[in-house]
VOBA-1610 file (N, C-alpha, C; in pm, whole numbers, padded with zeros to 5 digits, always signed):
BEGIN
Unk+12447+05457+12312Unk+12360+05418+12216Unk+12321+05337+12184Unk+12192+05345+12179Unk+12140+05144+12178Unk+12194+05069+11998Unk+12240+04966+12027Unk+12310+04872+11922Unk+12203+04855+11803Unk+12238+04863+11667Unk+12166+04858+11540Unk+12072+04748+11555Unk+11967+04670+11534Unk+11885+04551+11496Unk+11822+04532+11354Unk+11846+04403+11374Unk+11786+04397+11192Unk+11591+04444+11179Unk+11547+04400+11319Unk+11393+04388+11339Unk+11364+04537+11299Unk+11435+04630+11312Unk+11398+04764+11369Unk+11322+04808+11490Unk+11341+04710+11555Unk+11290+04725+11683Unk+11307+04867+11780Unk+11467+04914+11745Unk+11527+05034+11813Unk+11516+05154+11739Unk+11403+05096+11586Unk+11378+05235+11514Unk+11486+05258+11442Unk+11597+05213+11404Unk+11743+05267+11287Unk+11669+05356+11174Unk+11533+05294+11125Unk+11524+05393+10997Unk+11436+05531+11043Unk+11479+05620+11013Unk+11351+05713+11155Unk+11290+05840+10984Unk+11228+05880+11029Unk+11147+05932+10914Unk+11127+06071+10986Unk+11149+06201+10958Unk+11080+06303+10991Unk+11019+06383+10845Unk+10906+06427+10891Unk+10798+06506+10817Unk+10831+06706+10884Unk+10845+06787+10769Unk+10924+06886+10791Unk+11017+06901+10873Unk+11139+07011+10802Unk+11206+07084+10828Unk+11274+07175+10868Unk+11144+07219+10916Unk+11185+07382+10946Unk+11192+07388+11156Unk+11195+07426+11226Unk+11272+07423+11332Unk+11249+07297+11432Unk+11156+07221+11456Unk+11136+07149+11490Unk+11227+06991+11474Unk+11137+06997+11285Unk+11208+06915+11248Unk+11314+06872+11257Unk+11399+07010+11200Unk+11556+06960+11219Unk+11594+06935+11299Unk+11573+07030+11408Unk+11636+06972+11592Unk+11617+06849+11573Unk+11480+06811+11538Unk+11470+06624+11567Unk+11577+06535+11500Unk+11547+06577+11329Unk+11656+06521+11262Unk+11798+06499+11252Unk+11847+06600+11364Unk+11957+06640+11396Unk+11955+06497+11506Unk+11918+06514+11604Unk+11944+06396+11718Unk+11959+06311+11683Unk+11834+06242+11608Unk+11819+06106+11553Unk+11973+06060+11466Unk+12004+06171+11401Unk+12132+06140+11325Unk+12223+06136+11481Unk+12242+06194+11549Unk+12385+06221+11635Unk+12376+06062+11717Unk+12232+06022+11741Unk+12269+05882+11786Unk+12293+05766+11694Unk+12305+05790+11603Unk+12336+05650+11477Unk+12220+05623+11455Unk+12085+05679+11405Unk+11940+05642+11325Unk+12033+05749+11177Unk+11980+05611+11096Unk+11982+05687+10907Unk+11824+05782+10926Unk+11814+05878+10888Unk+11727+06013+10914Unk+11691+06028+10765Unk+11563+06014+10744Unk+11521+06076+10578Unk+11411+06216+10592Unk+11416+06334+10613Unk+11376+06446+10647Unk+11306+06448+10480Unk+11189+06501+10495Unk+11072+06501+10401Unk+11004+06685+10373Unk+11058+06726+10291Unk+10934+06864+10335Unk+10906+06908+10189Unk+10834+06992+10163Unk+10714+07040+10012Unk+10793+07070+09912Unk+10923+07142+09929Unk+10985+07186+09860Unk+11144+07185+09806Unk+11205+07208+09708Unk+11341+07220+09702Unk+11406+07309+09782Unk+11356+07437+09753Unk+11403+07580+09841Unk+11397+07538+10039Unk+11267+07491+10059Unk+11286+07480+10189Unk+11350+07365+10246Unk+11373+07272+10139Unk+11442+07114+10171Unk+11604+07153+10173Unk+11659+07263+10139Unk+11753+07309+10086Unk+11818+07391+10215Unk+11692+07442+10262Unk+11723+07557+10397Unk+11709+07473+10559Unk+11671+07345+10525Unk+11651+07290+10633Unk+11750+07192+10617Unk+11820+07153+10521Unk+11952+07086+10571Unk+12049+07187+10611Unk+12057+07340+10540Unk+12172+07427+10566Unk+12168+07461+10728Unk+11993+07408+10785Unk+11972+07493+10926Unk+12094+07372+10996Unk+12083+07226+10934Unk+12128+07095+11025Unk+12267+07127+11017Unk+12316+07173+10930Unk+12498+07157+10896Unk+12508+07236+10964Unk+12453+07377+10997Unk+12517+07462+11100Unk+12479+07448+11176Unk+12356+07375+11313Unk+12399+07371+11393Unk+12465+07262+11460Unk+12521+07145+11364Unk+12618+07053+11373Unk+12737+07130+11396Unk+12809+07232+11330Unk+12922+07319+11328Unk+12927+07365+11397Unk+12790+07416+11506Unk+12807+07507+11588Unk+12918+07426+11687Unk+12798+07273+11718Unk+12809+07178+11797Unk+12924+07133+11863Unk+13048+07112+11692Unk+13101+07129+11755Unk+13250+07184+11736Unk+13215+07306+11712Unk+13295+07427+11778Unk+13266+07482+11904Unk+13206+07416+11977Unk+13152+07472+12130Unk+13226+07343+12221Unk+13273+07211+12114Unk+13319+07109+12183Unk+13226+06985+12229Unk+13054+06991+12204Unk+12948+06934+12210Unk+12937+06780+12162Unk+13074+06774+12036Unk+13067+06668+11955Unk+13196+06699+11914Unk+13293+06604+11792Unk+13329+06621+11759Unk+13331+06620+11607Unk+13402+06691+11590Unk+13424+06706+11444Unk+13354+06588+11310Unk+13457+06500+11381Unk+13441+06365+11318Unk+13231+06318+11325Unk+13204+06295+11477Unk+13103+06301+11452Unk+12999+06376+11437Unk+13033+06529+11420Unk+12931+06593+11324Unk+12917+06587+11179Unk+13037+06520+11119Unk+13041+06478+10908Unk+12928+06341+10937Unk+13015+06263+11043Unk+12878+06173+11016Unk+12735+06177+11066Unk+12748+06238+11140Unk+12555+06289+11150Unk+12530+06360+11024Unk+12593+06417+10996Unk+12559+06493+10855Unk+12529+06383+10722Unk+12649+06304+10755Unk+12635+06166+10648Unk+12463+06099+10642Unk+12435+06065+10793Unk+12284+05974+10790Unk+12213+06040+10765Unk+12170+06217+10723Unk+12040+06276+10723Unk+12031+06293+10535Unk+11890+06259+10501Unk+11907+06277+10339Unk+11785+06323+10376Unk+11749+06496+10311Unk+11643+06582+10320Unk+11590+06574+10185Unk+11465+06550+10149Unk+11367+06513+10019Unk+11265+06596+09963Unk+11226+06614+09870Unk+11063+06640+09865Unk+10971+06494+09847Unk+11032+06419+09808Unk+10948+06287+09810Unk+10906+06203+09900Unk+10759+06189+09974Unk+10737+06113+10080Unk+10796+06007+10115Unk+10743+05934+09948Unk+10747+05760+09916Unk+10914+05763+10042Unk+10978+05828+10023Unk+11139+05801+10055Unk+11060+05743+10227Unk+10987+05760+10289Unk+10956+05712+10396Unk+10881+05596+10410Unk+10878+05487+10278Unk+10838+05419+10300Unk+10918+05285+10399Unk+11011+05243+10343Unk+11088+05205+10482Unk+11092+05207+10637Unk+11059+05315+10657Unk+11116+05363+10768Unk+11000+05308+10927Unk+11102+05222+11021Unk+11084+05214+11116Unk+10942+05290+11256Unk+10999+05448+11233Unk+10968+05611+11301Unk+10938+05681+11225Unk+10803+05719+11208Unk+10806+05848+11123Unk+10752+05961+11233Unk+10797+06076+11249Unk+10771+06173+11311Unk+10708+06268+11259Unk+10619+06351+11253Unk+10548+06426+11211Unk+10578+06532+11278Unk+10653+06670+11199Unk+10693+06800+11277Unk+10643+06919+11178Unk+10517+06944+11110Unk+10495+07054+11034Unk+10354+07112+11117Unk+10350+07223+11034Unk+10307+07365+11137Unk+10169+07287+11225Unk+10167+07378+11343Unk+10041+07354+11417Unk+09934+07347+11402Unk+09845+07297+11248Unk+09773+07353+11185Unk+09686+07223+11171Unk+09565+07178+11232Unk+09500+07007+11215Unk+09507+07024+11083Unk+09427+07072+10984Unk+09450+07063+10875Unk+09573+06982+10801Unk+09668+07052+10838Unk+09776+07012+10745Unk+09804+06860+10798Unk+09814+06890+10941Unk+09898+06778+11051Unk+09741+06634+10969Unk+09628+06648+10964Unk+09564+06536+10889Unk+09562+06453+10776Unk+09604+06538+10684Unk+09678+06560+10564Unk+09791+06446+10565Unk+09896+06519+10597Unk+10025+06413+10643Unk+10016+06273+10725Unk+09913+06288+10828Unk+09900+06103+10833Unk+09820+06017+10771Unk+09730+06064+10671Unk+09654+06014+10576Unk+09767+05979+10463Unk+09864+06061+10430Unk+09958+06035+10329Unk+10031+05904+10384Unk+10121+05901+10553Unk+10189+05829+10598Unk+10107+05698+10551Unk+09956+05680+10640Unk+09939+05559+10598Unk+09973+05501+10501Unk+09915+05585+10366Unk+09909+05516+10257Unk+10072+05480+10211Unk+10198+05587+10261Unk+10272+05520+10165Unk+10417+05413+10284Unk+10384+05428+10461Unk+10476+05361+10521Unk+10428+05253+10508Unk+10575+05148+10450Unk+10506+04997+10439Unk+10460+04915+10583Unk+10606+04918+10664Unk+10617+04851+10800Unk+10452+04867+10889Unk+10411+04733+10921Unk+10279+04756+10955Unk+10267+04801+11052Unk+10396+04815+11143Unk+10351+04806+11299Unk+10472+04917+11313Unk+10479+04983+11176Unk+10576+05136+11260Unk+10552+05241+11301Unk+10565+05276+11374Unk+10556+05368+11442Unk+10485+05524+11364Unk+10427+05606+11378Unk+10375+05731+11385Unk+10324+05819+11422Unk+10410+05924+11438Unk+10435+05977+11588Unk+10398+06151+11503Unk+10346+06229+11602Unk+10350+06383+11608Unk+10402+06452+11718Unk+10481+06602+11662Unk+10519+06674+11777Unk+10396+06762+11778Unk+10313+06739+11736Unk+10191+06854+11783Unk+10204+06893+11936Unk+10158+06980+11961Unk+10210+07096+12106Unk+10088+07092+12181Unk+09958+07065+12114Unk+09831+07095+12137Unk+09695+07016+12088Unk+09747+06980+11973Unk+09642+06855+11885Unk+09615+06734+11971Unk+09426+06725+11987Unk+09447+06568+12045Unk+09513+06480+11917Unk+09602+06378+12009Unk+09614+06289+11936Unk+09522+06187+11810Unk+09420+06141+11902Unk+09378+06058+11856Unk+09281+06116+11704Unk+09245+06258+11708Unk+09225+06316+11614Unk+09299+06248+11475Unk+09461+06307+11488Unk+09549+06250+11383Unk+09552+06121+11372Unk+09531+06033+11490Unk+09530+05901+11447Unk+09414+05836+11379Unk+09263+05905+11393Unk+09204+05829+11299Unk+09168+05861+11166Unk+09313+05908+11136Unk+09313+05996+10963Unk+09370+05858+10924Unk+09457+05792+11002Unk+09500+05675+10956Unk+09418+05536+10987Unk+09499+05437+10882Unk+09389+05236+10942Unk+09438+05206+11045Unk+09570+05250+11103Unk+09637+05194+11198Unk+09678+05292+11368Unk+09577+05299+11398Unk+09489+05450+11511Unk+09609+05357+11619Unk+09612+05239+11606Unk+09727+05164+11759Unk+09904+05212+11718Unk+09945+05255+11614Unk+10066+05263+11625Unk+10067+05462+11588Unk+09965+05528+11646Unk+09998+05660+11643Unk+10012+05741+11742Unk+10124+05789+11782Unk+10147+05856+11916Unk+10195+06019+11970Unk+10189+06065+12017Unk+10268+06218+12044Unk+10389+06208+12122Unk+10486+06241+12067Unk+10631+06255+12063Unk+10663+06411+12077Unk+10623+06502+12183Unk+10624+06625+12195Unk+10793+06714+12215Unk+10870+06691+12145Unk+11034+06753+12204Unk+11029+06922+12184Unk+11104+06942+12280Unk+11097+07078+12287Unk+11179+07180+12270Unk+11231+07293+12223Unk+11303+07377+12191Unk+11383+07466+12213Unk+11541+07416+12226Unk+11582+07355+12116Unk+11614+07236+12146Unk+11571+07141+12030Unk+11570+07013+12065Unk+11721+06961+12082Unk+11831+06963+12023Unk+11938+06935+12069Unk+12000+06935+12207Unk+11915+07061+12270Unk+11958+07142+12409Unk+11861+07092+12521Unk+11730+07075+12520Unk+11615+07073+12592Unk+11603+06930+12622Unk+11621+06876+12737Unk+11622+06702+12768Unk+11486+06656+12732Unk+11393+06794+12739Unk+11249+06711+12778Unk+11187+06607+12648Unk+11096+06521+12674Unk+11002+06482+12553Unk+10913+06382+12622Unk+10739+06508+12563Unk+10638+06464+12634Unk+10615+06305+12554Unk+10557+06178+12613Unk+10513+06084+12590Unk+10362+06106+12546Unk+10255+06137+12414Unk+10097+06102+12415Unk+10041+05980+12374Unk+10014+05904+12423Unk+09905+05807+12413Unk+09799+05838+12377Unk+09687+05793+12249Unk+09581+05803+12272Unk+09513+05734+12339Unk+09352+05733+12320Unk+09258+05565+12413Unk+09316+05449+12299Unk+09361+05516+12144Unk+09350+05388+12125Unk+09501+05319+12095Unk+09638+05396+12121Unk+09783+05377+12113Unk+09759+05197+12195Unk+09834+05163+12097Unk+09904+04991+12122Unk+10005+05002+12253Unk+10037+04901+12371Unk+10084+04918+12402Unk+10272+04908+12362Unk+10245+04841+12251Unk+10421+04776+12249Unk+10440+04938+12155Unk+10298+04965+12084Unk+10404+05135+11983Unk+10430+05222+12128Unk+10384+05218+12276Unk+10407+05308+12317Unk+10553+05259+12444Unk+10565+05130+12429Unk+10706+05131+12469Unk+10813+05134+12367Unk+10835+05092+12265Unk+10918+05160+12150Unk+10926+05283+12180Unk+10806+05372+12135Unk+10855+05498+12149Unk+10940+05594+12269Unk+10851+05501+12387Unk+10927+05566+12511Unk+11096+05505+12523Unk+11125+05362+12460Unk+11251+05327+12424Unk+11313+05409+12393Unk+11286+05493+12235Unk+11322+05513+12145Unk+11389+05682+12181Unk+11295+05752+12260Unk+11330+05877+12320Unk+11394+05829+12429Unk+11377+05767+12556Unk+11485+05804+12664Unk+11632+05751+12602Unk+11600+05603+12568Unk+11761+05504+12569Unk+11825+05547+12405Unk+11756+05573+12322Unk+11814+05597+12196Unk+11843+05732+12213Unk+11788+05831+12190Unk+11822+05993+12256Unk+11827+06037+12337Unk+11826+05953+12479Unk+11904+05977+12591Unk+11809+06113+12675Unk+11625+06109+12652Unk+11558+06278+12702Unk+11527+06205+12792Unk+11465+06276+12922Unk+11374+06256+12956Unk+11210+06271+12934Unk+11162+06152+12945Unk+11070+06170+12932Unk+10931+06180+13027Unk+10776+06235+13007Unk+10651+06241+13087Unk+10581+06177+13008Unk+10507+06101+13090Unk+10386+06079+13012Unk+10257+06158+13045Unk+10202+06151+12955Unk+10081+06278+12973Unk+09934+06169+12883Unk+09830+06269+12913Unk+09690+06217+12868Unk+09707+06292+12717Unk+09579+06247+12689Unk+09610+06283+12470Unk+09456+06449+12540Unk+09545+06512+12613Unk+09433+06645+12626Unk+09515+06739+12596Unk+09434+06815+12456Unk+09509+06975+12448Unk+09624+07056+12542Unk+09742+07058+12493Unk+09823+07146+12574Unk+09920+07035+12661Unk+09875+06919+12680Unk+09917+06808+12774Unk+09979+06865+12908Unk+10090+06817+12942Unk+10101+06894+13088Unk+10245+07056+13060Unk+10303+07040+12929Unk+10360+07211+12984Unk+10307+07320+12930Unk+10224+07270+12842Unk+10173+07396+12734Unk+10011+07426+12839Unk+09987+07321+12901Unk+09851+07334+12948Unk+09890+07408+13077Unk+10025+07431+13139Unk+10049+07518+13219Unk+10098+07617+13197Unk+10135+07637+13069Unk+10263+07737+13026Unk+10163+07867+12987Unk+10098+07827+12892Unk+10025+07897+12734Unk+09931+07973+12825Unk+09828+07937+13015Unk+09785+08032+13029Unk+09822+08173+13061Unk+09945+08128+13166Unk+10041+08209+13164Unk+10087+08334+13070Unk+10121+08268+12984Unk+10150+08366+12871Unk+10016+08460+12792Unk+09945+08381+12804Unk+09812+08473+12770Unk+09781+08564+12881Unk+09802+08522+12949Unk+09757+08629+13091Unk+09847+08778+13118Unk+09985+08757+13029Unk+10102+08882+13047Unk+10017+08958+12915Unk+10017+08866+12794Unk+09924+08945+12685Unk+09845+09055+12728Unk+09684+08996+12841Unk+09597+09073+12872Unk+09632+09161+12957Unk+09761+09158+13016Unk+09840+09265+13142Unk+09861+09434+13004Unk+09952+09338+12910Unk+09956+09462+12856Unk+09874+09490+12783Unk+09785+09427+12714Unk+09606+09462+12639Unk+09593+09571+12743Unk+09552+09532+12881Unk+09451+09646+12946Unk+09570+09756+13002Unk+09644+09788+12966Unk+09807+09906+13026Unk+09878+09918+13168Unk+09807+09736+13208Unk+09868+09764+13355Unk+10019+09778+13376Unk+10053+09740+13274Unk+10230+09770+13297Unk+10258+09745+13164Unk+10395+09839+13138Unk+10501+09770+12946Unk+10546+09650+12939Unk+10516+09645+12786Unk+10579+09476+12844Unk+10729+09452+12882Unk+10818+09547+12830Unk+10929+09519+12937Unk+10928+09507+13091Unk+10803+09595+13147Unk+10823+09597+13281Unk+10756+09434+13360Unk+10674+09416+13283Unk+10591+09268+13274Unk+10714+09177+13275Unk+10800+09176+13177Unk+10890+09109+13149Unk+11021+09120+13298Unk+11030+09252+13321Unk+11135+09237+13421Unk+11070+09243+13585Unk+10952+09190+13549Unk+10912+09148+13680Unk+10953+08984+13706Unk+10872+08944+13597Unk+10916+08777+13623Unk+11060+08745+13633Unk+11135+08824+13570Unk+11292+08772+13560Unk+11328+08783+13661Unk+11359+08922+13701Unk+11373+08974+13836Unk+11299+08931+14011Unk+11135+08915+13971Unk+11128+08895+14139Unk+11108+08745+14097Unk+11100+08690+14009Unk+11045+08561+13989Unk+11158+08458+13939Unk+11284+08476+13915Unk+11446+08423+13881Unk+11391+08352+13733Unk+11222+08393+13710Unk+11264+08352+13569Unk+11357+08343+13408Unk+11429+08296+13346Unk+11526+08320+13262Unk+11449+08444+13164Unk+11329+08426+13129Unk+11320+08505+13057Unk+11145+08463+13050Unk+11107+08665+13042Unk+10990+08745+13104Unk+10881+08694+12990Unk+10722+08652+12996Unk+10624+08586+12970Unk+10613+08663+12772Unk+10619+08800+12776Unk+10620+08825+12680Unk+10754+08799+12561Unk+10890+08818+12620Unk+10966+08774+12528Unk+10986+08634+12515Unk+10919+08544+12625Unk+10904+08403+12522Unk+10790+08382+12462Unk+10671+08470+12459Unk+10614+08477+12422Unk+10640+08498+12218Unk+10704+08614+12219Unk+10777+08604+12120Unk+10872+08538+12074Unk+10956+08453+12129Unk+11040+08365+12061Unk+11023+08245+12038Unk+10863+08174+12057Unk+10787+08070+12105Unk+10741+08130+11935Unk+10656+08262+11908Unk+10627+08280+11785Unk+10453+08328+11810Unk+10422+08452+11814Unk+10306+08493+11821Unk+10168+08423+11775Unk+10172+08407+11685Unk+10144+08262+11572Unk+10086+08152+11618Unk+10203+08046+11664Unk+10205+07952+11724Unk+10154+07993+11896Unk+10159+08098+11961Unk+10119+08079+12068Unk+09953+08064+12084Unk+09868+08167+11922Unk+09742+08179+11922Unk+09716+07969+11831Unk+09752+08010+11833Unk+09767+07885+11733Unk+09661+07769+11883Unk+09821+07756+11959Unk+09806+07625+12109Unk+09643+07673+12168Unk+09657+07844+12190Unk+09548+07883+12261Unk+09383+07847+12181Unk+09392+07883+12054Unk+09262+07795+11995Unk+09231+07662+12034Unk+09351+07628+12040Unk+09307+07427+12026Unk+09258+07392+12191Unk+09336+07478+12276Unk+09294+07459+12386Unk+09189+07497+12443Unk+09101+07642+12403Unk+09024+07638+12481Unk+08864+07609+12353Unk+08916+07558+12224Unk+08834+07445+12189Unk+08806+07345+12264Unk+08904+07270+12314Unk+08885+07136+12411Unk+08814+07218+12552Unk+08841+07307+12592Unk+08789+07333+12708Unk+08721+07421+12766Unk+08713+07512+12666Unk+08587+07650+12641Unk+08613+07680+12771Unk+08750+07731+12827Unk+08701+07806+12948Unk+08821+07965+12963Unk+08765+08025+12965Unk+08818+08157+12900Unk+08947+08194+12908Unk+09063+08128+13069Unk+09179+08192+13047Unk+09223+08121+12887Unk+09251+08011+12863Unk+09300+07973+12751Unk+09259+08019+12619Unk+09177+08174+12641Unk+09094+08273+12511Unk+09208+08329+12439Unk+09229+08333+12317Unk+09342+08454+12271Unk+09272+08566+12330Unk+09386+08644+12390Unk+09326+08815+12389Unk+09317+08890+12259Unk+09231+08971+12244Unk+09235+09006+12120Unk+09340+09096+12052Unk+09437+09151+12174Unk+09552+09155+12111Unk+09656+09117+12088Unk+09685+08964+12096Unk+09731+08886+12058Unk+09661+08858+11869Unk+09575+08835+11875Unk+09495+08817+11697Unk+09572+08950+11634Unk+09570+09062+11730Unk+09525+09179+11594Unk+09718+09181+11562Unk+09785+09164+11672Unk+09952+09090+11674Unk+09989+09040+11485Unk+09919+08906+11512Unk+09906+08817+11390Unk+09830+08840+11301Unk+09776+08897+11303Unk+09689+08980+11169Unk+09827+09064+11128Unk+09887+09169+11228Unk+09956+09249+11135Unk+10081+09229+11112Unk+10114+09077+11149Unk+10244+08968+11047Unk+10347+09017+11173Unk+10280+09069+11310Unk+10382+09107+11416Unk+10426+08959+11467Unk+10522+08877+11451Unk+10512+08786+11506Unk+10621+08737+11589Unk+10678+08831+11635Unk+10819+08813+11721Unk+10939+08791+11679Unk+11034+08738+11731Unk+11129+08733+11701Unk+11175+08671+11546Unk+11118+08583+11483Unk+11144+08562+11369Unk+11147+08651+11265Unk+10972+08739+11304Unk+10963+08857+11208Unk+11057+08991+11289Unk+11103+08995+11379Unk+11193+09114+11383Unk+11107+09204+11476Unk+11003+09188+11525Unk+10934+09263+11615Unk+10808+09186+11684Unk+10792+09184+11791Unk+10667+09126+11863Unk+10611+09213+11992Unk+10593+09184+12101Unk+10609+09303+12211Unk+10688+09356+12194Unk+10829+09258+12163Unk+10980+09383+12171Unk+11003+09372+11993Unk+11115+09479+12060Unk+11144+09480+11842Unk+11324+09458+11855Unk+11322+09369+11737Unk+11457+09289+11742Unk+11556+09305+11633Unk+11645+09291+11604Unk+11750+09358+11497Unk+11712+09333+11397Unk+11697+09213+11350Unk+11644+09185+11239Unk+11572+09036+11256Unk+11643+08913+11116Unk+11611+08831+11060Unk+11678+08690+11097Unk+11666+08610+11137Unk+11750+08476+11088Unk+11725+08353+11230Unk+11831+08270+11193Unk+11811+08175+11310Unk+11812+08220+11450Unk+11755+08203+11536Unk+11786+08204+11675Unk+11845+08071+11737Unk+11936+08012+11759Unk+12040+07939+11795Unk+11984+07922+11887Unk+12063+07807+11978Unk+12090+07721+12115Unk+12248+07682+12161Unk+12211+07692+12235Unk+12381+07662+12261Unk+12447+07563+12267Unk+12407+07468+12219Unk+12472+07370+12123Unk+12398+07360+11999Unk+12389+07424+11930Unk+12302+07456+11767Unk+12210+07432+11761Unk+12120+07386+11856Unk+12004+07357+11863Unk+11899+07487+11815Unk+11776+07518+11723Unk+11710+07667+11700Unk+11621+07682+11796Unk+11564+07734+11819Unk+11510+07830+11878Unk+11394+07908+11825Unk+11231+07909+11892Unk+11205+07972+11870Unk+11026+07862+11841Unk+10979+07801+11818Unk+10858+07798+11837Unk+10838+07636+11931Unk+10590+07625+11950Unk+10521+07537+12036Unk+10563+07397+11992Unk+10562+07293+11944Unk+10643+07220+11969Unk+10640+07170+11980Unk+10598+07285+11907Unk+10643+07348+11907Unk+10602+07319+11967Unk+10777+07419+11956Unk+10737+07401+11929Unk+10718+07422+12085Unk+10994+07350+12179Unk+10924+07364+12279Unk+10857+07481+12380Unk+10785+07497+12463Unk+10739+07614+12492Unk+10816+07620+12675Unk+10877+07540+12695Unk+10882+07528+12864Unk+11113+07563+12842Unk+11091+07672+12936Unk+11204+07645+12978Unk+11338+07649+12890Unk+11302+07738+12795Unk+11340+07788+12718Unk+11495+07889+12757Unk+11610+07849+12680Unk+11743+07966+12744Unk+11697+08089+12710Unk+11770+08180+12807Unk+11731+08328+12734Unk+11826+08325+12585Unk+11722+08432+12508Unk+11759+08464+12373Unk+11921+08523+12356Unk+11947+08487+12236Unk+12080+08550+12180Unk+12076+08695+12118Unk+12159+08746+12142Unk+12157+08846+11999Unk+12121+08847+11877Unk+12153+08721+11851Unk+12030+08640+11717Unk+11899+08671+11686Unk+11932+08700+11541Unk+11715+08747+11552Unk+11693+08603+11547Unk+11546+08581+11529Unk+11548+08462+11497Unk+11444+08397+11414Unk+11385+08284+11433Unk+11361+08197+11309Unk+11328+08244+11165Unk+11281+08203+11041Unk+11227+08247+10872Unk+11079+08209+10947Unk+11027+08234+10868Unk+10860+08185+10849Unk+10848+08073+10884Unk+10687+08064+10901Unk+10721+07869+10901Unk+10705+07783+10756Unk+10753+07731+10781Unk+10715+07605+10632Unk+10658+07522+10610Unk+10664+07385+10545Unk+10599+07281+10637Unk+10646+07218+10702Unk+10728+07204+10759Unk+10798+07140+10872Unk+10826+07244+10997Unk+10769+07381+11005Unk+10786+07450+11157Unk+10659+07403+11270Unk+10732+07409+11351Unk+10655+07371+11454Unk+10692+07368+11575Unk+10770+07494+11608Unk+10837+07509+11710Unk+10847+07433+11858Unk+10728+07404+11927Unk+10709+07375+12054Unk+10707+07225+12044
//
């Protein structure tokens, strides 16, 4: 673990905006790494639910022997969940993890710019598809804005995409990469500031192709997924993975990528849009391309939450457990 420093260069004080699936996972790994973490949610009910999600995850990690009971208790003690954005004023690093909605994210960055007092604080976004430069433009300090795209479940999956914009400063890049790799122990890949970055630029067209195949009647959802799990040794078929991510999130990412590239392979198929409009969002609502037993949190093997592109992350997600997936999106829910 990186030693605590007085100048904040190791990001001793971390803020997270949003305590949904991704935000709670990010807060957990930061606290487990010894950081003081303040998480902001929109309302008391969402804040309480987010804190319960974190404490349950840490309890499961302790029960599985991933951390000691003492370490889990200490990590919980380092986390404060609040509804007051002003509590982020003294943070060295703030990670935005709200829903994959450009207006919501722009609002968060404008408010962070007015709230966070340290002039060289790193303002990071966990967006899975939106160009980082658009969010940076909402602030007066674009050199301090960078993409840190975690993957879901955050405590389990080792990858982080590091995405500087054209205006991100070199020192911001160095500090963000050091935090992800040295403090959190993640494996970092660098990506240019293009919609979808590396993972979703590859993954989302594959998911959309599977939706089109089901839409055309080429094969059933079960057979499409069975073909990829048994024929290509994928741990999860594309339609089951889309259900795990959340069909609304898949559509949001696809829309963002289609807006950027105008290539047909990124366009959301009509069936996907109709399912989102019908509220058939996948595991978190109990029904998508497949049916599930109910609602609840889909948890990763060491207590991380499963579900959204990141989200919400979308690649290399472990096979779903028998548990149903996450509750609907809140302020902080951006699963890839």
